[in-house]
N, C-alpha and C positions, 0 to 999 in steps of 0.2 A: 852530541848525545846528552840526555838529561841524566844527571847523577845526583845522589843525595848531597845535601850541603856538607861542607867540610866540618861543620860544627855538629858533633855526634852526641852532645850532651843533652840533658833534659828530655830524653826519650824521643828526640826528633827522628822521624823517618825520612822526610824530605822537606825542603823549603824551596818553592818555585815562585817565580814572578812571571805573570802572563804578559804576552806581547799582543799588539794589535794584529799580528799575522797568524794568530791561532796557535802559536808555539809558546814555549816557556823556557826559562833559563834558571839554573840553580843559584840560590843566593844564600847568604848567611842568615842564621836565626836572628830575627828581629821582630819587635812588637809593632814597628812602624812600617810604612810603605804601602802604597796602593797596589791593587791587583796582585797580592801575594797569597799563596796557599801554603799553610803550614800544616803538616800531617804528622801526628804523634802516635806513640805507642801508649795506650791508656793504662797498661799494666805497669809502666815505669813509674816509681814513686816520685821521680823528679818532675814528671809532666805536670802533675797537679800543682806543685809548688811554683813552677815557672808560669803557668797560666794565671795564677792569682797574684804573684808578685811582679812579674814583668809583662805578662801577656795582656794585662788590663781587663781581665774577665772578673766578674763578681763571683761570690761563692756559689750561687745557684748555677751559673753558666759553667764554671769550672767543675762543679760536682756532676753536672749532667754529662760532661765530656769524659769523666774518669770513673764514674761509678761502675761496679761490676754488673749489676742487673739493671736492664733498661727495657722499657716498652716504647713502641712508636708513639711520638707525641710532638707537639709544636709549642714552644714558649716564645712569646714575643713581648718585647719592651721597647716601645718606640721603633726605631729602625734596627735594633738588635734582635737577632733571631737565633733561637736554639732549635735544632731539628734532630730528632732521634728516629732512625729507621732500622729495618731489619732486611738483610739480603740473604739469598740462599747460599749455602755452603757448597762451593764448587771445587773444593780441594780434593785431590785424589784420595779415595778410600773413605771420604766423609759422607754422611747422610745429608741430602739436600735440605730436609726439613729441620735439621739442626741449624737454625738461621743465625747469621752473624750480625752483630750490632754495628751500626754506623752512627757516630755522633758528630754533629756539625754546629759550629757557631759562625755567624757572619753578620757584618753590618753593611754589606753591599760593596764595600771597597776592599776588604780582605776577608779571608776565610780560614778558619782554624778547625781542623778535624782530628778525630782520634778513633782508634780501633783496638780491639783486643786480639782479633785474628784477621789474617789477610782476607780481602774481598776482591773478587774478580772485577767488579765494576770500577774499583779504584785503579787497578792496573790498566784497564781499558782507557780511562781518562789520561793516564800518564803516557800511554802509547800514542794516543791521538795528539797530545801536545808534542811528543817527540817527533811525529811525522808532520807537524805543522798544520794539522786538521782539527785542532781542538778549539775550545772556547777562548774568546779574547777578552771576556769580562767575567767578574766574579758571579753576577747573577746567571749568566749563561752557563758557567761551570757548575753552579748549584743545580740548575734545571737538568743539565745533561746527566749529572750524577744520579739524581732522583729517577730519571727515565731509565738509566742502565740498571739500577737496582730492581725496578719493576720488571723490565724486559727479561732479566735473568730468571724470573720465576716461570716464564712460559715453558721452557724445556722440562722443568721438573713437574709441572702440572700435566703436560702431555705424557710424560713417563708414567705418572699416576693413572691417567686414563687408560693407557695401554695395559698396565698391570691389572686394573679392574676388569677390563675386557677379557684378559687371559683367565682371571679367576672365574668370571661368569661362564666361560667356555669349558672350564675344568670341572664344573659342578657335576656333569654327567659322566665324565671319563676318569678323572684323577681320583686319588685316594681322598676320601672325605675328610680325614683328620688333617692332612697337610693343606687341603683347600680351605678348611675352616681357619686354620692358623694364619694362612696368607691373607685371608679377608680381614681378620682381626688386625694384622699388621698394617694393612692398607687404611683401615679406619683410623688407626692411631696416627699414621703419617698425615692423613688429611686433617685431622684435628690439630696436630702440631703446626701445620701450615696456617690454618685459619686462626690460630691463637694470636698470631702477630699480624696477619694480613687485615683483619677487621679493624683494629685500632690504627693500622697504617693508612687505611682508606680514610678514616676520619681525620687523621693528621694532614693528609694531602688535600682533602676537601677544605679543611680550615686554612691551609696555606694558600690555596687558590682563591679564597674569598676574603680573608683578612690579611692581605699582603702588605708588607712595608712599602714605603714610597719608592725604593730603588728597584722594585719589580715592575716593569712596564707591562702593557696590555699583551704584548706578544708572549712574554713569559707566563702571564696568568692563563692565557689560552692553552699553552702547552701543559701547564700544571693541571688544568681541568681535564684535558685529554688523557693525561697520565692517570689521574684519579679514576676516570671512567674505565680505562683499561684495567686498572687494578680491581675495579668493581666486577668486571667480567671474569677475571681470574677467581675472585671469591665465589661468584655464581657457579663457575666450573667446579670449584672445590665442593660446594654444596651438592652439586649433581653427582660428583664422585662419591661423596659420603652417602647420599641416598641410594646410589646404585650398589654400593658395598653392603648397605643395610638390607636391600632387597635380595642380593645374592646370598647373604647370610641367612635370611629367612627362608629362601628357596631351598638352600642346602639343609637347613634344619627340618623343613617339611619333608624333603625326600628321605632323610634319615629316619624321621618318624614313620613315614609310610613303609619303609623297609622293615622297621622294627615291628610295626603292626602286622605286616604280612607274615613275618616269621612267627609272631605270637599266635596269629590265626591258624597257621599250619600246625603248630604244636598243639593248639587247643583241639583241632579236628582229630588229630591222631590220638590224643588222650581220650576224647569222647568215644572214638571207635573202639579202642582197646579196653576201656573201663568195664563194660559188661562182659567182655570176653575174659578179662582177668578175674572178674567176680565168679563167672561160671567155672572156669578151670580151677580156681582156688577152692570153690565149694566141692567140686568133684574130687579134689585131691586130698581131702581130709582122711585121715587114717582111722576110720571108725567103721563098724559093721553096718551093712545096709546100703552102702553106696551102689547106685544102680549101674549095671553093666560090668560088674567085676567078673562075672562068669560068662560074659557074652564075647565071642571072638571078634565080632565086628564093632565093638563098642567104640574103639578109637576112631574108626572111620565115621561112625555116626556123630561123634563129638566134633570132628573136623568139619563135617558137612553142616552141623548145627551152627558152629561158629561162623562159617562162610555165609550161611543164610542170614544170620543175625547182622553181620557186617554189611551185607548188601541191603538189608532192610533199613539199617541206619543211614547208609549213603542215599538211598531213595528218599528217606524222610528229610534229610538235609537239602536235597535238591528241591523237594516239594516246598519246603519252608524258605527256599532261596538263600540258604546259608552258605552255599557253595557256588 
């Protein structure tokens, strides 16, 4: 069983040495040794100190591995490579679009990585090494890791597509206020995903074209395929965003139509009763000379006059096609 190194200082999470059989064994923390993978906690203050003083990394590389805020990028100097990526947050109760940073330095013979929060792709690599089905070289480990980070995005994007489809179906049936809020949340989630995936695509494209000497043609082909896969995910995100925008516009149009219909009904009612109100108000003044005061059938005549006036107005509205 693979266990962390007995050396628990300097923020070390595990130190593993790869074998040719696709497995790994735990080793002590050391800056030397081929086919070694050192994984650190970037939040530990001792990590940065060890990387600079004993790990052999310059200030730029050590800073890239331990800084709090990162964006996907690739830095290369000779055969030394610094790669910063973002992976979906698959922890229980976490939002997938709250993407977790992954920082990697490698020279092809050893790999040093750091993280602020756990990443599922890291655990997957360790599990494969535990079962003897993992990479047997550092370049293979790097490419596998990049592929797992990108593959983990597929489920989250599929979930977004299902949520958008549910929001589209709810436009006619569900409460408009809750539907509008859910669409706004979906747009924000898609934007948060795309915020890191677009620069991540550029980083992987650069990695597949401007590769160090220790990445052979097989690894470059795999990296190009991973970059293409990420591009498809970005296109899916763009489609999700566009569908959310269309759903939001459709919902706004339906709400506007409903409001216009209600306003139209209120206007018709007001127009119908406006002359009736004027007539009854005029006849209701308390002055001498009001017609019909001494006529027993005056009220019936008034009701008949009001009904005739209303029917005449309705006929006029029909003739003008206002109804």
